[in-house]
C-alpha positions in Angstrom: -85.0 75.1 -65.2 -85.2 76.7 -61.7 -88.0 76.0 -59.2 -88.6 77.8 -55.9 -86.9 74.9 -53.8 -83.7 75.0 -56.0 -83.6 78.8 -55.4 -83.9 78.6 -51.7 -81.2 75.9 -51.6 -78.9 78.0 -53.7 -79.5 81.0 -51.2 -78.6 78.7 -48.3 -75.4 77.5 -50.0 -74.1 80.9 -50.8 -75.0 82.2 -47.4 -73.0 80.0 -44.9 -71.2 82.8 -43.2 -71.8 85.5 -40.7 -74.5 87.4 -42.8 -76.6 84.3 -43.7 -79.1 84.7 -40.7 -79.7 88.3 -41.7 -80.4 87.5 -45.4 -82.5 84.4 -44.6 -84.8 86.4 -42.3 -85.6 88.3 -45.7 -85.7 85.2 -47.9 -88.2 83.4 -45.8 -90.9 85.9 -46.3 -92.1 84.0 -49.4 -90.2 85.7 -52.1 -91.7 86.5 -55.5 -89.8 84.8 -58.6 -89.2 87.0 -61.5 -87.9 85.7 -64.6 -85.8 87.3 -67.2 -86.6 87.6 -70.1 -90.4 87.5 -70.0 -93.1 89.7 -71.1 -93.3 91.9 -68.1 -89.5 91.9 -67.7 -87.7 91.7 -70.8 -84.4 93.1 -69.3 -82.6 92.5 -65.9 -83.0 96.1 -65.1 -86.8 96.1 -65.6 -87.1 93.1 -63.2 -84.8 95.0 -60.6 -87.2 98.0 -60.9 -90.3 96.0 -60.3 -88.8 93.7 -57.6 -90.0 94.1 -53.9 -88.5 93.2 -50.5 -86.7 89.7 -50.8 -87.7 88.9 -54.4 -85.6 86.7 -56.6 -84.7 87.4 -60.3 -83.9 84.4 -62.2 -81.9 85.1 -65.6 -81.9 82.7 -68.4 -78.8 82.2 -70.4 -77.9 84.8 -73.0 -76.0 88.0 -73.4 -77.4 91.1 -71.8 -76.0 94.5 -72.8 -77.0 96.4 -69.8 -75.6 98.7 -67.1 -77.4 97.6 -63.9 -78.1 99.8 -60.9 -79.7 98.6 -57.8 -80.5 101.2 -55.2 -82.3 100.8 -51.9 -83.3 97.3 -52.6 -83.1 93.7 -50.9 -83.2 91.1 -53.6 -81.3 88.3 -55.2 -80.1 88.0 -58.8 -79.2 84.7 -60.0 -78.1 83.4 -63.4 -79.2 80.0 -64.8 -75.6 79.3 -65.9 -72.3 80.9 -64.8 -70.6 80.6 -68.1 -73.7 81.2 -70.4 -75.5 84.0 -68.5 -73.3 87.1 -69.5 -73.9 90.6 -68.6 -71.8 93.3 -70.7 -71.8 96.8 -69.7 -69.7 99.7 -68.4 -69.6 102.6 -65.9 -70.0 100.0 -64.0 -71.7 96.8 -65.2 -73.5 96.5 -61.8 -73.8 99.3 -59.5 -75.4 98.5 -55.8 -75.9 101.5 -53.8 -77.5 102.1 -50.4 -78.8 98.2 -50.3 -78.9 95.6 -47.8 -79.0 91.8 -48.3 -78.3 91.7 -52.0 -77.3 88.4 -53.7 -75.5 88.4 -57.0 -74.8 84.8 -58.3 -74.1 82.7 -61.3 -73.1 85.3 -63.9 -70.2 86.2 -66.2 -69.8 89.9 -65.9 -67.7 91.5 -68.7 -66.7 95.0 -68.9 -66.2 97.4 -72.0 -65.1 100.9 -72.1 -62.0 103.1 -72.3 -58.7 101.9 -70.6 -58.4 102.8 -67.0 -61.5 104.8 -66.7 -62.3 105.0 -63.1 -66.0 104.0 -63.6 -65.2 101.1 -65.9 -65.8 98.5 -62.9 -67.3 95.1 -62.8 -69.2 95.3 -59.6 -69.1 98.4 -57.6 -70.7 98.5 -54.1 -71.4 101.7 -52.6 -73.0 102.4 -48.9 -74.4 98.9 -48.8 -74.3 96.0 -46.3 -74.6 92.3 -46.3 -74.0 91.8 -49.9 -73.1 88.2 -51.3 -71.3 87.8 -54.6 -70.9 84.1 -55.4 -70.2 82.0 -58.4 -69.4 84.9 -60.5 -66.8 85.3 -63.3 -65.7 88.9 -63.4 -63.4 89.5 -66.6 -62.1 92.3 -68.8 -62.9 95.3 -66.8 -60.7 98.2 -67.6 -60.4 99.6 -64.0 -61.7 97.3 -61.2 -63.2 93.8 -61.1 -64.8 94.3 -57.7 -64.9 97.6 -55.9 -66.3 98.3 -52.5 -66.6 101.8 -51.0 -68.5 102.4 -47.6 -69.7 99.0 -47.8 -69.8 96.4 -44.9 -70.3 92.7 -44.2 -69.8 91.7 -47.8 -69.2 88.0 -48.8 -67.2 87.4 -52.0 -67.0 83.7 -52.6 -66.2 81.1 -55.4 -65.6 83.9 -57.9 -63.2 84.2 -60.9 -61.5 87.7 -61.2 -59.6 87.6 -64.5 -58.2 90.2 -66.8 -59.0 93.4 -64.9 -56.7 96.4 -64.4 -57.3 95.8 -60.7 -58.9 92.6 -59.4 -60.2 93.8 -56.1 -60.3 97.1 -54.5 -61.6 97.7 -51.0 -61.6 101.2 -49.5 -60.7 101.7 -45.8 -64.1 102.9 -45.2 -65.5 99.4 -45.8 -65.4 97.2 -42.8 -65.9 93.5 -41.9 -65.8 92.0 -45.5 -64.8 88.6 -46.2 -63.1 87.2 -49.4 -62.8 83.5 -49.4 -62.3 80.9 -52.1 -61.9 83.1 -55.1 -59.4 82.9 -58.1 -57.4 86.0 -58.9 -55.8 85.6 -62.3 -53.8 87.7 -64.9 -54.9 91.1 -63.3 -52.3 93.9 -63.6 -52.8 94.6 -59.9 -54.2 91.8 -58.1 -55.8 93.5 -55.1 -55.8 96.8 -53.0 -57.3 95.8 -49.9 -57.2 97.7 -46.5 -56.8 95.7 -43.5 -60.4 95.5 -42.3 -61.2 92.6 -44.2 -61.0 88.8 -43.7 -59.1 87.5 -46.8 -57.9 83.9 -46.8 -58.3 80.5 -49.0 -57.8 82.5 -52.3 -55.8 81.7 -55.4 -53.4 84.4 -56.6 -51.5 83.7 -59.8 -48.8 86.0 -58.7 -47.9 84.2 -55.5 -44.6 82.8 -55.2 -44.5 81.0 -51.8 -44.0 77.4 -50.8 -46.1 74.6 -49.4 -43.7 72.4 -47.5 -46.2 70.5 -45.6 -48.3 69.8 -48.7 -51.7 71.0 -47.3 -52.5 73.0 -50.2 -51.9 76.3 -48.4 -48.8 78.5 -48.8 -46.5 78.5 -45.9 -46.2 82.4 -46.1 -49.0 85.1 -46.7 -49.7 86.4 -50.1 -48.8 90.1 -49.9 -50.6 92.3 -52.5 -50.0 95.9 -53.4 -52.1 96.8 -50.1 -53.4 94.0 -48.1 -52.6 90.2 -47.9 -54.2 86.7 -47.7 -52.8 84.9 -44.7 -53.7 81.5 -46.2 -53.2 81.7 -50.0 -54.0 78.5 -52.0 -51.3 76.8 -54.0 -53.6 75.8 -56.9 -57.0 77.4 -58.2 -60.0 76.9 -56.0 -62.6 74.5 -57.4 -65.7 73.1 -55.7 -64.1 69.6 -56.1 -61.9 70.6 -53.2 -64.7 70.4 -50.7 -64.4 66.7 -50.7 -61.1 65.0 -49.3 -60.6 61.3 -48.9 -58.2 59.8 -46.5 -57.1 56.1 -46.5 -57.1 54.1 -43.2 -56.0 50.6 -44.3 -58.7 49.4 -46.6 -61.2 52.1 -45.5 -61.6 55.6 -46.6 -62.7 58.4 -44.2 -64.4 61.2 -46.3 -64.3 64.9 -44.9 -66.5 67.2 -46.8 -65.7 70.9 -45.8 -65.0 74.4 -47.0 -61.9 74.3 -44.9 -58.5 73.3 -45.7 -57.7 69.9 -44.1 -54.2 68.4 -43.2 -52.5 66.1 -40.9 -55.0 63.5 -40.8 -54.6 60.8 -38.3 -56.5 57.7 -37.0 -55.8 56.3 -33.6 -57.5 53.0 -32.9 -56.7 52.7 -29.3 -58.1 56.1 -28.5 -61.0 55.8 -31.0 -60.4 59.2 -32.5 -59.9 60.7 -35.9 -57.9 64.0 -35.9 -56.8 66.6 -38.4 -55.9 70.2 -38.9 -57.8 73.1 -40.3 -55.4 75.6 -41.4 -57.0 79.1 -41.1 -56.4 82.7 -40.1 -54.3 82.8 -36.9 -56.9 85.3 -35.6 -60.3 83.6 -35.6 -62.7 84.7 -38.2 -66.3 85.7 -38.0 -66.9 83.3 -41.0 -68.3 80.0 -40.3 -66.9 76.6 -41.7 -68.8 73.3 -42.1 -67.5 70.0 -41.8 -69.1 66.7 -42.5 -67.0 63.6 -41.7 -68.1 60.1 -43.0 -66.7 57.2 -41.0 -67.0 53.6 -42.1 -68.8 51.7 -39.4 -66.4 48.7 -39.8 -63.5 51.1 -39.0 -65.0 53.0 -36.1 -68.5 53.1 -34.5 -70.0 54.1 -31.1 -71.9 51.4 -29.3 -75.2 51.9 -27.4 -73.2 53.0 -24.5 -71.0 55.3 -26.4 -71.3 58.7 -28.2 -69.5 60.8 -30.8 -67.7 63.8 -29.5 -65.9 66.7 -31.4 -63.3 68.9 -30.0 -62.0 72.1 -31.6 -58.7 73.0 -29.8 -59.8 70.8 -26.8 -63.2 72.6 -26.7 -66.3 70.3 -27.4 -68.7 71.7 -29.8 -72.2 70.8 -30.7 -72.3 67.8 -33.3 -75.1 66.2 -35.2 -74.8 62.3 -35.8 -76.6 60.4 -38.4 -76.1 56.9 -39.8 -76.6 54.9 -42.9 -76.1 51.1 -43.2 -72.4 51.5 -43.6 -71.3 54.9 -42.6 -71.6 57.3 -39.7 -72.0 61.1 -40.5 -70.7 63.5 -38.1 -71.6 67.1 -38.9 -70.3 70.2 -37.2 -69.4 73.9 -37.7 -67.1 76.4 -36.1 -65.3 79.7 -37.0 -62.2 79.7 -39.4 -59.1 79.6 -37.3 -56.0 77.5 -36.8 -57.6 74.4 -35.3 -56.8 70.9 -34.2 -59.9 68.8 -34.8 -60.6 65.6 -32.7 -63.7 63.4 -33.6 -63.9 60.8 -30.9 -66.0 57.9 -29.7 -66.5 58.2 -25.8 -68.6 56.8 -23.1 -72.0 58.4 -23.3 -72.5 61.4 -20.5 -75.8 59.7 -19.5 -74.2 56.1 -19.3 -71.4 57.6 -17.3 -73.7 59.2 -14.8 -75.8 56.0 -14.6 -72.5 54.0 -14.0 -71.4 56.4 -11.3 -74.9 56.1 -9.7 -74.6 52.2 -9.7 -71.0 52.5 -8.4 -72.2 54.9 -5.5 -75.0 52.4 -4.7 -72.8 49.6 -4.6 -70.4 51.4 -2.2 -73.3 52.4 0.0 -74.4 48.8 0.1 -70.8 47.6 0.9 -70.4 50.4 3.6 -73.9 49.5 5.1 -72.9 45.7 5.2 -69.5 46.5 6.7 -71.1 48.7 9.3 -73.7 46.0 10.0 -71.0 43.4 10.3 -69.0 45.7 12.7 -71.9 46.6 14.8 -72.8 42.7 15.0 -69.1 41.9 16.2 -69.1 45.0 18.6 -72.4 43.6 20.3 -71.1 40.1 20.5 -67.9 41.4 22.0 -69.9 43.4 24.5 -72.0 40.5 25.6 -68.8 38.4 26.3 -67.4 41.1 28.4 -70.4 40.9 30.6 
């Protein structure tokens, strides 16, 4: 069963990108938890109708034959189990109109209706912004799995879009949307995406490119009917891909990240771990996270040293914590093509202190030298008299 802390954690996990801060401003206002089914809210729609700003609707497993319409709301609808919490409907299954900060997560959404009827969509966003669709299976819709019209700053992440006539349709009136870490399988048309969206790290079953460097990302973009994915995945995305382990002798360095990692290297003499992040060539407004677990027996920072992270030679803020055996280096950045360098370097404060000591020593040496020279000068002058 869900509790309030679990729900807030889920919201944090599904809001790691550019719209996170905006949504969390709503979520922090002590949201009300509405459970479905219950005596007061036997259906999902009844819970939507009663929900206030920022409320969270928790849906128990089961099949719900409903057509959901969310209008002018800011709320979260979260299923307890993605595979077992199923909404079956049509025209469309879920319609979100004139909303901000709506989260739809952890459902299977299944369409019914006549073939290629233009309203037979899975999720239809209209005139809405800052919507998150995460951990959702969208299947068997006779027209479009996910459709965006005049909707901006949408995040679609970790979804399976399968057996639809069109997997994803984003109209040119929809701007600054992001489609990341999804699987598009067995759709008649995988996508029609106009070029205003950030699309990368998705799996497309009709992609025929190669991966010569073995980093899990295709060497050439995926090109749909309209629109493309600059960094298509070679295999279906799963959450297990967040964890990557790299062997260094008898040790393992673990990288936990939602970015695709390649070209890992350890340089003992430089005290440096480095790797590539294969992202879009134009920096995205989306944020990646990266946690590097380094065995202390392999590399550690002494009291006079510190950990430093460079992204394309630019230092970024880093959080460092330790366990008995490991050091955890935590940092974030914007998805792009990046070379990451995780280094142990002399601490800046220690460097300043060392420079101060050196300067004091030089001052002392200069003073002593001057004193000796002055003494010699006086003796010489006395001799000449």
